[in-house]
Structure formats: structure tokens, C-alpha cells
N, C-alpha and C positions, 0 to 999 in steps of 0.2 A: 259571612256579618265581617265587613270590613273595617268596625270596631269591637274593643273589649267590652266599651261600655258608653250608650248614649247618653248622655246627662243632661236634664233640664237645671240648669242655677239660676237664682236668685239672689239680689243680696237682703241677710234676713233685716239688717238694721232697718233696709228701705225698700220691704215689698211694696211699695206703687215703684218704683222702677222701672217693673218689668222682670221678665226672664227670657235665659239663651241660652239653646240646645246648642252642644258642645259632645261631638263625639271622640273618645281618649281610645285609644292615643291621639295627639292632636300630631299629625305631618309637621314633620320638622321645615319645611317652606309655608306651611299656614299659624308655627305661631308666631311669630308677630302680630298675622290678620286676626287673631284670635284673642290677643292681652290687648286687641285692642277693643271687641267688641264689648268682654268682661266690664276691661275700664271705665265703660262708658255707665255701667250700673256699681261705679265705683267700688268692683272684687275683682280681687287676679291675685293680689298681693302679693309678695315672693317668700314671704313668710309666717302671715297668717291667716287662719282657718277663717275664711271671712266668705267662700263659695255655698250658698248654702243649696241641699240637693232635694228637688220638691222631687222631680222622679226622675228615676234611673230603666235603662231594656239594659241588661245583660248576660250574655248566656253560662255563668256565673252568679247559680242564684242564690250562690251562701254572699255577694253581695247587695243581697234587697236592705240587704241592713241599713248599707246609709242611707238609702231614702232618711230625708227630712231631721237628719246630719249638716252638721259645716264640717269643709273641706276647707284643705288648702289646694289651692293648683296645679301646683310643679308634686304634688301628694301625689293625688289622682292621676296623673301622666304617668310619672314615675311608677306604681303600682300596674298600670294597664301593660303598659314595656315589658316590663320583666313578666306580667300575666302571656301579652302577646308573643312569648319569645316559648312557651309552654308546647309540648307535646300533651297530646291526648292523655298520658298516663301521670304527667306532673298538675295538670289541671285536677285529677279527678283525685288524689291526693291531696291539693292543695283543698276540695271543697269538703274534703272527711275528715282532715284537721284543724280547721276552719269552723265549722257543723261543732267536732269535740271538744271542741273550748269554747267557745262559745265569742267566739269573737266580736267585737263591736268596732273596736277603733281603727283606724284606716290603718296607723303609724306597726300594728296589731299585725295588719293582712302585708304590710312590707318583708316583718319579719321574717314573715314564716315562709315568704317568697324563697329564703334564703335553706329553708330547717327541711320543706316540707318536702324532701326527696328520701328525709331518712325513715318513713311510713312506707305501709303498705296499704293497699285497699284491696279487696279483695269483691267484687261488683257483682263476676259471675261465674259462678259455681259447678258451673259444667265446664269450667277450663283452669283446676286443681293446678295443670300440667305449670304453665304462664304463671299464674299465681305463687307456688312456691322459686320460681325460680329471680321473679321478682323481689321477695322477698330477701333471698342470700344475698344478692344484687348490692339491697339497699342494706344488708350488716356489712358488706363489704365498699359501701364507696361506692355505688355505683358499679365497682366494677371485678369482674375477678377472672381470670386466668382459662382461654376457650378449656380445654381440655378437662379444668372442674365441673364448669359451667355444663360442659356434653353426662360427663359419669354423674349430673346430679338427676337425681330420683328427686324432681318439682313437686309431685305429685303426696310423695310423705312429706317434703317441707311442707307444704302445704295445708294437708291434712293431721301433722304435727303443731302446727302455729293455731288452727282454730280448736284443735284442742285442750290451749293453755287457758281458755275463755275469759282473755282477753281482750280480745274481738269489743269496738263499740259499733251500734250498728247505726251507721246515715242516710239520711236518701241518697246518698254517692255512693253507698258499698258499706260495706265489712271492715271499719280502719283498727291499724293495729297501730302505735306510735311506736317503738321496735326502741324506746327510751330518750324518743326525741323531744328536747325540748323548744320552749321557743326564746331563742337569743334573741337579744335587745342589739344588734346592729343599727339597727336606727332608731338616734334616740330624741328625733322628734327635729331637730333642726341638721343634722348634714347627711345628707341620704349618703350611702354604701356606692361606693364604684360598682362597676359588677360588667364584665364583655359583655354584650350581648348578641343570642347566639345566631341571633339571624341576620 
């Protein structure tokens, strides 16, 4: 899939203007052309949430809640750029935590991309060693000295985590928030600066 979300957008004030399908993230070389298409429908404002998402197609099933909502095109582009840089583990954490928290607003999805790495998801109980190592890594900010990591009994860590009973079952696995709180880095006006990993 060469996109994170393929969204069918329209003007919620004037649905008769038609609709346009836009793959996100928008490639830099296609940004101006895409904004021209949107301006033909009188949408795509830099600040307003003026794009209605009539349909969307995404591997991120948790984003289905964006259908039938209005979004800002730059927010949607920013969110998909963040998600496009995620590895499989990060994507799993993002979806599981979004489901657990019941997120529905694009601002909250953006904020979650900055803190979901603190969570632990167990989606395959035949890989408890890996799950336990991931759990310890998330508690240590994503890194550990190599000698400590090698000495770690990941299976034991995972079993202790499961025994706490604090996991929440989601369609994406059993998620443990590890005390993660949804920080408000994005205030709805100023998109946070970040270094894209890709």
C-alpha cells in the first residue's frame, strides 16, 4: 500500500460540488496539485476543519472513526506522515491504545503518535519472551544496556505483567498502558515539529 489513508473528501457545506479522492500522506511533489483540486471544492483551508471524510481506506482500522467527520487536510497529512514512519510494533501500540482510549478526534490521534511507544501490546502469546523484552524496553524509554537486555528473562517479565490484570483486550492485542497519559503536544493550531524517521 503506497498510502496510509485514501480518503474521499467533500465540502460539508456544499455536497453538490462533488468529491475528490486523496491518498495520504500527500507526496511533496503533489501537494500543490492536490490543494488545487481541493480548492475547486472550496475546501482545504490551512486552519479550518472543512473537509468531510465520506469514505476512507486504511490499514489502520482504528481510523475508521474518521469517516463522516470533518478534518483539516494538513492535520490529516501530518497524522499520516507520522503513521507512515511507524514500524509494525509502533503501529500495533498506536491502534491498541487508540481503541482502549476510545479516540475519535484527529487531534487526539496526532497526540497519541508521540506517546504510544510507552505502551506494551501482547498480540501473540506464543512470543512471551519478546513481549517481556518489549515491556522492559518501553519502561526504559525504548532502550536498555545490551548486557541487561541479554540477561533479562523476557518470559518471566511478560507473565508478571499479565498477572497484574491491568491489560485491556482490544482487536489489536492485550494492551498495557504502563502509566501512559495522552499528552497534549498538539493544541489544534500548531503542529509539533518532529524528525521523520524515514
